[in-house]
C-alpha positions as CSV (number, residue, x, y, z in Angstrom):
1,M,-7.4,15.1,4.3
2,L,-5.9,14.3,0.5
3,D,-8.6,13.4,-2.3
4,K,-8.8,10.8,-4.5
5,E,-6.9,12.5,-7.2
6,R,-4.6,13.2,-5.1
7,V,-3.6,9.6,-3.9
8,E,-3.7,9.1,-7.3
9,E,-0.6,11.5,-8.3
10,L,1.4,10.6,-5.0
11,L,0.9,6.8,-6.4
12,G,2.1,7.3,-9.8
13,D,4.8,9.2,-9.2
14,V,5.9,5.5,-8.0
15,T,7.4,3.5,-11.2
16,D,9.3,0.6,-9.6
17,H,7.6,-2.7,-8.7
18,K,10.1,-3.6,-6.2
19,K,9.0,0.4,-4.4
20,R,5.6,-0.3,-4.9
21,L,5.6,-3.6,-3.1
22,L,7.3,-1.7,-0.4
23,T,5.8,1.2,-0.2
24,C,2.9,-1.5,0.8
25,V,4.8,-3.2,3.0
26,L,5.7,-0.5,5.1
27,A,2.2,1.6,5.2
28,M,1.2,-1.6,6.3
29,D,3.7,-1.8,9.0
30,I,2.6,2.0,10.1
31,S,-1.3,0.9,9.6
32,K,-0.7,-1.9,12.0
33,A,1.5,0.1,14.9
34,D,-0.7,1.0,17.0
35,G,-3.0,-2.3,16.5
36,D,-5.7,-2.3,15.0
37,I,-5.8,-1.1,10.9
38,S,-8.5,1.6,11.2
39,D,-11.5,1.6,8.0
40,S,-9.4,4.4,6.2
41,E,-5.9,2.7,6.1
42,M,-7.8,-0.4,4.8
43,A,-9.7,1.8,2.6
44,L,-6.2,3.0,1.5
45,L,-4.1,0.7,1.6
46,R,-6.7,-2.5,-0.1
47,F,-6.7,1.1,-3.0
48,M,-3.0,1.7,-3.5
49,M,-2.5,-2.6,-4.1
50,Q,-5.8,-2.8,-6.7
51,R,-4.2,0.1,-8.5
52,W,-0.6,-1.3,-8.4
53,N,-2.0,-4.7,-9.2
54,I,-0.2,-6.7,-5.9
55,S,-2.2,-9.1,-4.4
56,L,-1.0,-10.6,-0.4
57,D,0.2,-13.5,-2.0
58,D,2.8,-10.6,-4.3
59,L,3.8,-9.0,-0.6
60,H,4.2,-12.9,1.4
61,H,6.1,-14.0,-1.2
62,T,9.1,-11.1,-2.1
63,F,9.0,-9.9,2.1
64,T,9.8,-13.9,3.2
65,R,12.3,-15.3,1.2
């Protein structure tokens, strides 16, 4: 299992804002592939979005054009 420091390190490697948005969308899509987003998946998604200052509105606006 990944610890918080390792997750921070992995997320820190993604520096481009557009790639951060795409990473969040892909993570969300993968998380709900089985029809349910688990608590741990949701925690990771929230962590990513908070760290990168990305909102659901940002994702919606970027990927629904």
